[in-house]
C-alpha positions as CSV (number, residue, x, y, z in Angstrom):
1,M,-1.2,-2.2,71.9
2,C,0.7,-5.0,70.1
3,P,-1.5,-8.2,70.4
4,H,0.2,-11.4,69.6
5,T,-1.3,-13.8,67.3
6,A,-0.3,-17.7,66.7
7,S,-0.2,-19.4,63.5
8,T,-3.5,-20.9,64.1
9,G,-5.2,-17.4,63.9
10,R,-5.8,-17.6,67.9
11,R,-4.3,-15.1,70.5
12,T,-1.4,-16.6,72.4
13,A,-2.1,-16.3,76.2
14,Y,0.7,-14.4,78.1
15,P,0.7,-13.8,81.9
16,R,-0.6,-10.3,82.6
17,R,2.4,-8.1,83.9
18,L,1.1,-5.8,86.6
19,L,2.5,-2.1,87.0
20,R,4.0,-1.2,89.9
21,T,4.9,2.0,91.9
22,P,7.6,2.3,94.6
23,A,6.2,1.6,97.9
24,A,7.4,5.0,99.5
25,H,5.8,7.1,96.7
26,L,3.1,9.3,97.9
27,S,0.5,8.7,94.7
28,H,-0.1,5.0,93.9
29,L,-2.2,5.7,91.0
30,L,-1.2,4.4,87.6
31,R,-1.5,6.2,84.3
32,A,-2.1,2.6,82.8
33,G,-5.6,2.2,84.1
34,Q,-7.4,1.2,87.0
35,S,-9.8,-1.7,87.6
36,G,-13.2,-1.5,89.0
37,R,-16.8,-3.1,88.8
38,C,-19.7,-1.8,86.9
39,R,-22.4,-0.7,89.4
40,Q,-25.2,-1.6,87.1
41,C,-24.0,-5.1,86.1
42,G,-21.2,-6.2,88.5
43,H,-18.5,-7.1,86.1
44,R,-15.0,-5.9,85.8
45,V,-14.1,-3.0,83.8
46,D,-10.8,-1.1,83.1
47,L,-10.7,2.5,83.6
48,Y,-8.3,4.6,81.2
49,P,-7.8,8.2,80.7
50,R,-8.7,9.7,77.1
51,T,-6.6,12.5,75.6
52,D,-9.1,14.9,77.1
53,L,-8.3,13.5,80.6
54,R,-12.0,12.0,80.9
55,P,-12.0,8.5,82.0
56,I,-13.7,5.7,80.0
57,A,-14.6,2.2,80.8
58,L,-13.2,-0.6,78.6
59,H,-14.0,-4.1,78.5
60,P,-11.1,-6.0,80.2
61,T,-10.3,-8.2,77.2
62,E,-9.5,-7.6,73.5
63,L,-12.0,-8.7,70.7
64,A,-11.4,-9.2,67.1
65,A,-11.7,-5.7,65.4
66,A,-13.7,-7.2,62.7
67,D,-16.6,-8.2,65.1
68,V,-16.5,-4.5,66.5
69,P,-18.4,-1.6,64.7
70,P,-15.7,0.9,63.7
71,R,-17.1,3.7,65.8
72,C,-16.7,1.4,68.8
73,R,-13.1,0.4,68.5
74,W,-10.5,1.8,70.8
75,H,-6.7,1.2,71.1
76,L,-4.3,1.9,74.0
77,S,-1.1,3.8,73.6
78,S,1.3,4.7,76.5
79,G,-1.6,4.3,79.0
80,I,-4.2,6.6,77.0
81,A,-7.2,5.5,75.3
82,H,-7.7,6.5,71.7
83,P,-10.9,6.1,69.7
84,H,-10.8,4.0,66.4
85,G,-8.5,1.1,65.9
86,D,-4.8,1.2,65.4
87,G,-4.4,-1.2,62.4
88,S,-4.2,-4.4,64.4
89,P,-6.8,-7.3,64.4
90,W,-7.6,-6.8,67.8
91,C,-9.0,-3.8,69.9
92,R,-10.6,-2.9,72.9
93,I,-14.5,-2.0,73.3
94,P,-16.4,0.2,75.6
95,H,-18.0,-1.5,78.6
96,A,-21.2,0.6,77.9
97,V,-21.7,-1.4,74.5
98,L,-21.6,-4.8,76.3
99,C,-23.1,-3.9,79.6
100,P,-26.4,-6.1,79.8
101,A,-27.9,-3.5,81.9
102,R,-27.8,-0.8,79.1
103,T,-29.3,-0.5,75.8
104,T,-27.1,0.2,72.8
105,A,-28.0,1.8,69.2
106,A,-25.1,0.4,67.6
107,R,-25.6,-2.6,65.2
108,L,-23.6,-5.4,66.7
109,S,-22.2,-8.7,65.3
110,P,-23.2,-12.3,66.5
111,R,-20.2,-12.7,68.5
112,I,-20.6,-9.3,70.3
113,E,-24.2,-10.1,71.0
114,A,-23.1,-13.6,72.5
115,V,-20.8,-11.7,74.7
116,R,-23.6,-9.6,75.7
117,R,-25.7,-12.5,76.5
118,H,-23.2,-14.1,78.6
119,L,-22.8,-11.0,80.8
120,A,-26.3,-10.9,81.2
121,V,-26.3,-14.4,82.6
122,R,-23.5,-13.6,85.0
123,T,-25.4,-10.6,86.1
124,R,-28.4,-12.5,86.7
125,R,-26.4,-15.0,88.9
126,L,-24.8,-12.1,90.8
127,I,-28.3,-10.8,91.6
128,D,-29.7,-14.1,92.5
129,T,-26.8,-14.7,94.8
130,G,-27.4,-11.4,96.6
131,T,-23.7,-10.3,95.6
132,L,-25.1,-7.4,93.2
133,A,-28.2,-5.2,94.2
134,P,-30.6,-4.8,91.2
135,A,-30.6,-1.2,89.8
136,L,-33.5,1.1,90.8
137,P,-36.2,1.9,88.6
138,A,-35.8,5.1,86.4
139,D,-38.6,6.8,87.9
140,S,-37.3,6.4,91.6
141,D,-37.2,9.7,93.8
142,R,-33.7,8.4,94.6
143,P,-31.2,9.7,92.1
144,G,-28.8,6.8,91.2
145,R,-26.3,9.5,90.6
146,A,-26.5,12.3,92.9
147,V,-25.7,15.9,91.7
148,V,-23.6,17.5,94.5
149,Q,-23.0,21.3,94.9
150,L,-19.7,22.2,96.8
151,L,-16.5,24.4,96.4
152,L,-18.5,27.0,94.3
153,G,-19.2,24.2,91.6
154,R,-21.6,21.2,90.9
155,Y,-20.3,17.7,90.5
156,L,-21.9,14.5,89.5
157,A,-21.1,11.3,91.6
158,E,-21.1,7.9,90.3
159,R,-23.6,6.6,92.7
160,P,-26.1,7.8,95.4
161,I,-25.0,10.0,98.2
162,D,-25.2,7.0,100.6
163,G,-23.1,4.8,98.5
164,I,-20.0,7.0,97.9
165,R,-16.7,5.2,99.3
166,C,-13.8,6.8,100.2
167,V,-10.9,6.4,97.6
168,A,-7.8,6.0,99.8
169,R,-5.6,3.1,100.3
170,T,-5.4,1.1,103.3
171,R,-2.4,-0.5,104.8
172,Q,-3.7,-3.8,103.6
173,R,-3.4,-2.3,100.0
174,R,-7.2,-2.2,99.3
175,R,-9.5,0.4,99.2
176,C,-10.9,2.3,102.2
177,P,-14.4,0.8,103.0
178,H,-15.7,3.7,104.7
179,L,-18.4,6.0,103.3
180,L,-18.1,9.8,102.8
181,L,-21.4,10.4,105.0
182,D,-20.4,10.4,108.5
183,P,-22.6,10.7,111.4
184,C,-20.3,12.6,113.4
185,T,-20.3,15.4,111.0
186,P,-23.2,17.5,109.8
187,A,-24.8,16.4,106.7
188,G,-25.8,18.2,103.5
189,I,-29.4,19.1,102.5
190,W,-31.1,18.3,99.5
191,I,-32.7,21.6,97.8
192,L,-34.0,22.4,94.6
193,L,-32.0,25.0,92.6
194,P,-32.1,26.1,89.0
195,T,-30.3,24.2,86.4
196,G,-28.6,27.6,85.2
197,S,-27.0,28.0,81.7
198,Q,-24.2,26.4,80.2
199,H,-22.2,26.1,76.7
200,S,-24.0,29.5,75.6
201,Q,-27.5,27.9,76.2
202,L,-30.4,30.1,77.1
203,A,-31.0,30.1,80.9
204,Q,-33.9,27.9,82.2
205,P,-35.0,29.7,85.4
206,D,-38.4,27.6,85.5
207,T,-36.4,24.3,85.6
208,L,-35.2,23.2,89.1
209,M,-33.2,20.2,89.8
210,A,-32.4,18.5,93.0
211,V,-29.1,19.1,94.5
212,Y,-27.1,17.9,97.7
213,D,-26.0,21.1,98.8
214,L,-22.7,21.2,100.9
215,T,-22.0,24.9,100.7
216,H,-23.0,25.5,104.0
217,Q,-20.3,23.3,105.4
218,P,-16.9,24.5,106.4
219,Y,-14.3,24.6,103.7
220,A,-12.3,21.7,105.1
221,E,-15.4,19.6,105.0
222,Q,-16.1,20.6,101.3
223,L,-12.6,19.7,100.4
224,R,-12.9,16.4,102.2
225,W,-15.9,15.7,99.8
226,R,-13.9,16.7,96.7
227,T,-11.1,14.6,97.3
228,Q,-13.6,11.7,98.3
229,R,-11.9,11.0,101.5
230,C,-13.6,9.7,104.8
231,R,-12.9,11.6,107.9
232,A,-10.0,9.4,109.2
233,H,-8.1,9.8,105.7
234,A,-8.9,13.2,105.3
235,T,-6.4,14.1,108.4
236,T,-3.8,11.5,107.5
237,P,-1.0,13.0,105.8
238,G,0.6,11.3,102.9
239,A,-2.3,8.6,102.4
240,A,-2.1,7.4,99.0
241,D,-5.0,7.1,96.6
242,F,-6.2,3.4,95.6
243,T,-8.5,5.0,92.7
244,P,-9.3,8.5,91.3
245,A,-12.1,10.4,92.9
246,E,-15.0,9.6,91.1
247,W,-16.6,13.0,90.4
248,R,-17.5,14.3,87.1
249,V,-18.1,18.2,86.8
250,F,-21.8,18.6,86.1
251,D,-22.7,19.4,82.5
252,L,-26.2,20.5,81.9
253,L,-26.1,19.0,78.2
254,R,-24.0,15.7,78.9
255,H,-25.8,14.9,82.3
256,A,-29.3,15.8,81.5
257,A,-30.5,12.4,82.3
258,H,-29.4,12.6,85.7
259,I,-31.4,15.8,86.3
260,H,-34.4,15.0,89.1
261,T,-37.1,17.5,89.6
262,R,-38.3,16.1,92.8
263,L,-36.5,16.1,96.2
264,P,-35.6,12.5,97.2
265,H,-38.3,10.9,99.6
266,A,-40.1,14.1,99.6
267,P,-43.4,13.5,101.3
268,P,-46.5,14.0,99.0
269,S,-48.3,17.2,99.5
270,R,-51.7,17.4,101.1
271,R,-54.4,20.0,100.4
272,R,-56.0,21.6,103.3
273,K,-59.8,20.9,103.9
274,A,-61.9,23.6,103.6
């Protein structure tokens, strides 16, 4: 990252140069980041891989490093996001710090707080115009991010089951609008399964979590979900990806906030009358 500064101390605006791949290339994914929208506030974010290959959502514009807390500074090198600054007066900041739908424990400068307020106003406008659906309450039975069991593993989705979209690229160079749930294929079932043990932690057999189980489906169907393809693109040879699959390998420690102990839309239990 080599930001340009003018003699007045302000950044000189340069046109953004887009990276491109050959049209005949099977994979159209760029290592230098993918643009998307935050599902909670509706603002654009840039997704970059970290050194451990896990993606991180960064604010699309650079900010003055003096206004950003040291532990919130990120810089880009060869399309890889690295924590801390690179010595330049500009840096990138995680979107989670600026997202108005989240709370942050970091002490922010007045300029960063002003950016958060500006994004909060834009989010309210998106909700008022119907462009963005408000987030579900935290105590809702419907998980905001579903845990899915398939191919002998558990994965955390970025959104509810009925909102997972295909990641294939259409002929119009856009993301496929179709959902993974298909009325022509058998659906999974919501069941309560033990959380299990990970990272040398003691097992918790009494703790049950709601999991969308697909293990009873054929291998091809489970693979379609894992690659995040609709039924049409799952059978299309050579179809390129518009964006990487949004699955995260479920981790009991990191994803504890997404554990739900009740099945979605489960009817309330009734006691039998004596």
